C-alpha positions in Angstrom: -45.5 -36.4 -93.6 -48.5 -34.1 -93.8 -49.1 -34.3 -90.3 -45.5 -33.4 -89.1 -45.8 -30.3 -91.8 -48.9 -29.1 -90.2 -47.5 -29.3 -86.6 -44.4 -27.4 -87.5 -46.5 -24.7 -89.3 -48.8 -24.3 -86.1 -45.8 -24.0 -83.8 -44.5 -21.1 -86.1 -47.8 -19.2 -86.2 -48.1 -19.5 -82.3 -44.7 -18.2 -81.8 -45.1 -15.5 -84.5 -48.4 -14.3 -82.8 -46.7 -14.3 -79.4 -43.8 -12.3 -80.5 -46.1 -9.9 -82.4 -48.3 -9.4 -79.1 -45.3 -8.9 -77.0 -43.8 -6.0 -79.6 -47.2 -4.5 -79.8 -47.6 -4.2 -75.8 -44.1 -2.8 -75.4 -44.7 -0.3 -78.2 -48.1 0.8 -76.5 -46.4 0.8 -73.1 -43.6 3.2 -74.3 -45.9 5.5 -76.1 -48.1 5.7 -72.8 -45.1 6.4 -70.7 -43.7 9.1 -73.1 -47.5 10.7 -73.7 -48.4 10.7 -69.7 -44.8 12.3 -69.2 -45.3 15.2 -71.9 -49.0 15.8 -70.5 -47.9 16.1 -66.9 -45.1 18.2 -67.6 -47.1 20.5 -69.7 -50.0 20.6 -66.9 -47.4 21.5 -64.3 -45.9 24.5 -66.6 -49.4 25.7 -67.0 -50.4 25.2 -63.5 -47.5 27.4 -62.5 -48.6 30.2 -64.6 -52.1 30.2 -64.4 -54.0 32.3 -61.9 -57.5 32.9 -63.2 -59.9 35.6 -61.6 -63.4 34.8 -60.8 -65.8 36.9 -63.2 -67.3 38.4 -59.9 -64.3 38.6 -57.9 -63.6 41.9 -56.0 -60.5 43.4 -55.0 -59.8 41.4 -52.0 -60.7 38.0 -53.3 -58.2 38.8 -56.2 -55.4 39.7 -53.7 -56.1 36.6 -51.7 -55.9 34.5 -55.0 -52.7 36.3 -56.2 -51.1 34.7 -53.0 -51.4 31.3 -54.4 -50.0 32.0 -57.7 -46.7 32.3 -59.0 -44.9 35.8 -58.6 -43.2 36.4 -61.9 -46.1 37.7 -63.6 -46.6 40.0 -60.8 -43.3 41.3 -60.8 -43.2 42.1 -64.5 -46.6 43.9 -64.0 -45.2 45.8 -61.2 -42.1 47.1 -63.3 -44.9 48.6 -65.9 -47.2 50.0 -63.4 -44.8 51.4 -61.3 -43.0 53.3 -64.2 -46.4 54.6 -65.2 -47.4 55.8 -61.9 -44.0 57.6 -61.6 -43.4 55.9 -58.2 -40.4 53.6 -58.6 -39.5 54.5 -55.0 -42.0 52.2 -53.8 -40.0 49.2 -54.8 -37.1 50.5 -52.4 -39.6 51.4 -49.7 -41.1 47.9 -49.7 -37.6 46.5 -48.6 -37.7 48.7 -45.2 -38.9 46.6 -42.3 -42.7 47.1 -41.2 -43.6 49.0 -44.3 -47.0 46.9 -44.9 -48.6 50.1 -46.5 -46.1 50.0 -49.2 -46.4 46.1 -49.8 -50.4 46.8 -50.0 -49.8 49.6 -52.6 -47.5 47.6 -54.8 -49.8 44.6 -54.6 -52.6 46.6 -55.3 -51.0 48.4 -58.4 -49.9 44.9 -59.8 -53.3 43.3 -59.4 -55.1 46.3 -60.8 -52.7 46.5 -63.8 -53.4 42.7 -64.8 -56.8 42.3 -63.5 -58.4 46.2 -63.5 -60.4 48.0 -66.0 -60.1 51.4 -67.3 -63.1 53.3 -65.7 -64.4 56.7 -65.7 -63.3 58.6 -62.4 -65.5 58.6 -59.3 -63.4 61.6 -57.9 -62.1 64.8 -59.3 -59.7 67.3 -58.1 -61.2 70.2 -59.8 -59.3 73.3 -58.6 -58.1 75.7 -57.9 -54.9 76.6 -60.0 -51.8 77.7 -57.8 -53.7 76.3 -54.6 -51.7 73.1 -54.2 -53.8 70.6 -56.4 -50.3 68.8 -57.5 -49.5 68.3 -53.8 -52.8 66.6 -53.1 -52.7 64.4 -56.0 -49.1 63.3 -55.2 -49.9 62.8 -51.6 -53.2 60.9 -52.1 -51.8 58.5 -54.8 -49.6 56.9 -52.1 -52.8 55.2 -50.9 -53.2 51.7 -52.1 -56.8 52.1 -53.0 -56.5 55.1 -55.3 -55.3 55.1 -58.8 -54.6 58.3 -60.4 -54.0 59.9 -63.9 -50.6 61.9 -63.4 -51.3 64.3 -66.2 -54.1 66.7 -66.6 -56.5 65.6 -69.2 -58.6 68.7 -69.6 -61.6 66.8 -70.9 -64.2 68.9 -69.3 -63.0 72.0 -70.6 -60.9 71.6 -73.6 -61.4 68.2 -75.0 -65.1 67.4 -74.4 -65.8 66.9 -77.9 -63.6 63.8 -77.9 -66.1 61.8 -76.0 -66.3 59.7 -72.9 -64.7 56.7 -74.4 -61.6 58.8 -75.1 -61.6 60.1 -71.8 -61.9 56.5 -70.1 -58.8 55.3 -72.2 -56.7 57.8 -70.4 -57.6 56.3 -66.9 -55.5 53.8 -65.3 -56.8 50.2 -64.5 -58.5 49.9 -61.4 -60.2 47.2 -59.3 -63.8 47.5 -58.3 -62.4 48.3 -54.5 -60.2 51.2 -55.8 -61.0 54.9 -56.7 -60.2 56.3 -59.9 -59.0 59.9 -59.8 -57.8 62.7 -62.1 -56.9 66.4 -61.5 -57.5 69.5 -63.6 -57.7 72.6 -61.7 -59.1 74.8 -64.6 -62.4 72.9 -64.1 -63.4 75.0 -61.0 -63.6 78.1 -63.1 -65.0 76.5 -66.4 -68.6 77.3 -66.5 -69.5 74.0 -68.4 -67.6 71.9 -66.2 -70.2 71.1 -63.6 -73.1 70.3 -65.9 -70.7 67.9 -67.9 -69.2 66.2 -65.0 -72.7 65.6 -63.7 -73.7 64.3 -67.2 -71.2 61.8 -66.6 -72.0 60.8 -63.0 -74.1 63.0 -60.6 -72.8 61.3 -57.7 -69.0 62.3 -58.5 -66.8 63.3 -55.7 -65.2 66.6 -56.0 -62.0 68.0 -54.2 -61.3 71.7 -54.3 -58.1 73.0 -53.0 -58.4 76.7 -52.1 -55.7 79.2 -50.9 -55.8 82.7 -49.8 -57.0 84.5 -53.0 -54.2 87.2 -52.9 -51.2 84.9 -52.4 -52.9 82.7 -55.0 -52.9 85.7 -57.6 -49.3 86.6 -56.8 -48.2 82.9 -57.3 -50.1 82.9 -60.5 -48.4 85.9 -61.7 -45.1 84.5 -60.7 -45.5 81.3 -62.7 -46.7 83.4 -65.9 -43.9 85.7 -65.4 -41.1 82.8 -65.5 -42.4 81.8 -69.0 -43.3 85.2 -70.3 -40.6 88.0 -69.0 -42.3 90.8 -71.0 -45.7 90.8 -69.2 -46.7 94.0 -67.4 -46.4 94.5 -63.8 -48.6 92.8 -61.2 -50.0 96.3 -60.3 -50.9 97.3 -63.9 -52.6 93.9 -64.4 -54.5 93.8 -61.1 -56.0 97.4 -61.3 -57.7 99.3 -64.1 -55.9 102.5 -64.7 -52.9 102.0 -63.0 -53.3 101.7 -59.1 -56.6 103.6 -58.9 -58.0 101.0 -56.6 -60.6 99.6 -59.1 -59.8 95.9 -59.3 -59.8 94.2 -63.0 -61.9 91.2 -62.4 -61.4 90.3 -66.1 -57.8 89.2 -65.2 -57.9 85.6 -64.8 -55.5 85.7 -62.0 -57.8 87.8 -59.8 -61.1 86.4 -61.1 -60.0 82.8 -59.8 -59.9 83.8 -56.4 -63.5 85.0 -56.4 -64.2 81.5 -55.1 -67.9 82.0 -54.3 -68.9 82.9 -57.7 -67.6 80.0 -59.1 -69.1 77.7 -56.3 -72.3 79.0 -56.9 -72.3 77.4 -60.5 -71.2 74.1 -59.0 -74.0 73.9 -56.4 -76.7 73.9 -59.1 -75.5 70.6 -60.2 -73.9 69.1 -57.0 -74.6 69.0 -53.3 -72.4 70.5 -50.9 -71.8 67.1 -49.3 -70.3 65.9 -52.5 -67.5 68.5 -52.3 -64.7 68.8 -50.1 -62.5 72.0 -49.5 -58.7 71.5 -48.9 -56.9 74.4 -47.2 -53.7 75.1 -49.3 -52.4 76.7 -46.1 -53.0 73.7 -44.0 -51.7 71.6 -46.3 -48.2 73.2 -45.7 -48.3 73.4 -42.0 -50.2 70.2 -41.4 -50.2 67.9 -44.6 -51.3 64.7 -42.6 -54.2 66.2 -40.9 -55.5 67.6 -44.4 -54.8 64.3 -46.1 -56.5 62.7 -43.3 -59.6 64.6 -44.1 -59.4 63.7 -47.7 -59.2 60.1 -47.0 -62.1 60.4 -44.9 -64.3 62.1 -47.8 -63.4 59.5 -50.2 -64.4 56.8 -47.8 -60.7 55.4 -47.3 -58.8 53.9 -44.4 -56.7 56.5 -43.0 -53.3 55.2 -44.0 -51.2 58.5 -45.1 -50.1 59.9 -41.9 -47.3 62.1 -40.7 -44.8 59.4 -41.1 -45.1 60.1 -44.7 -44.2 63.8 -44.7 -40.9 65.7 -44.3 -40.9 69.5 -44.3 -38.4 71.1 -47.0 -37.3 74.3 -45.3 -35.7 75.3 -48.8 -39.0 75.0 -50.8 -41.0 75.8 -48.1 -43.5 72.9 -48.1 -43.8 69.3 -47.2 -42.2 66.6 -49.2 -42.8 62.8 -49.2 -40.4 60.6 -47.7 -40.1 57.0 -47.4 -41.5 55.6 -44.2 -39.2 54.0 -41.5 -36.1 54.4 -43.9 -33.3 57.0 -44.0 -33.6 57.8 -47.7 -34.0 61.1 -49.2 -37.4 62.6 -49.3 -39.3 62.9 -52.7 -40.4 66.6 -53.4 -42.4 67.9 -56.2 -40.8 69.6 -59.1 -38.6 72.6 -59.3 -41.5 74.8 -60.4 -43.3 74.3 -57.0 -41.9 76.4 -54.3 -40.4 79.0 -56.2 -40.0 82.6 -54.6 -42.7 85.1 -55.3 -42.6 88.3 -57.0 -42.3 91.2 -54.5 -45.5 93.2 -54.1 -46.1 96.4 -52.6 -47.9 96.1 -49.2 -50.3 98.8 -50.1 -51.5 96.6 -53.1 -51.8 93.6 -51.1 -53.9 95.4 -48.6 -56.1 96.6 -51.6 -56.6 93.1 -52.8 -57.5 91.9 -49.2 -60.2 94.5 -49.0 -61.6 93.4 -52.3 -61.6 90.0 -51.6 -63.2 90.1 -48.1 -66.6 90.1 -48.9 -66.3 87.3 -51.4 -64.1 85.2 -48.9 -66.8 86.0 -45.9 -69.7 84.6 -48.4 -67.3 81.6 -49.3 -66.9 80.8 -45.6 -70.6 81.1 -44.6 -71.6 78.8 -47.9 -69.0 76.1 -47.1 -69.1 76.2 -43.2 -65.4 76.5 -42.7 -63.2 79.6 -41.8 -60.0 79.5 -43.7 -58.9 82.9 -42.0 -57.5 84.8 -45.0 -58.6 88.0 -43.4 
């Protein structure tokens, strides 16, 4: 009797152990399947978004790495950077066949926005007012290896006490392979500007856009007159005691055009080889040629060519157009190309005589004849 009871108990224990083992194994198997599936899905989602840059990666490595990554983040960065640069037209241009320069520009903009750093500029457009500085800035920022600040920060003349960290914070993000650029034309005539810029970096490259000083003065006056219609006549401001022939060099519109006086101040801190002088006149008649020389000076490949320009006869200067497309050109603002105030020819001749010795010395110093006389 006891033996039969023990046998029955043993069979029950064995059956219970078997069922327990099977149920435990099934539970473990189900858990493993669910866990692994969740992990795989998570990793796949992560890998789809991840595009980590190497700490030492330069611009080219980052561009190559970008090709293997998902494009969603790139496109979102594109929208932000294109808006910041005021170049929404670039996205339309990239749709035209053969626009490889536009593709490169868009790619560099997006990569810089994601992986670039805000750096102090290594090139500046320092002058001169009413010489064509805005045109040079808008033309050069087409280049994929240039990132430029759109507004004039006036750091080295008005905001120097804010410090370099404030100045750096204004700059667009750039890759190591890109040039950071800003434009403030009043730097050229600010006595402290050369010393302050050299203190930031003595190797800074400087671009100066110059123009016939007589035409520049009239353009300067025309702009001021549009804002202050009650100012005296051009002749009253340009000459002491009316039109006695004695030019009033204290008037800023006249003094800016005495280029050699300002240049001598810059040459105390920078080599002439660090300065490039753009002809405001040739910028109108041959924008591709002038911009080609600017690209050479900055150490850039010549990407901006004559196919990027269209001469607007109404405004009287070149506009940017979308290469290899039939879209409308993109011109500078309404304030550019306004009709100048009519000045008596005798007054113009007097000013030409006044500027001639300054011009000649300027030509000799920079080694370039701008043919203003």
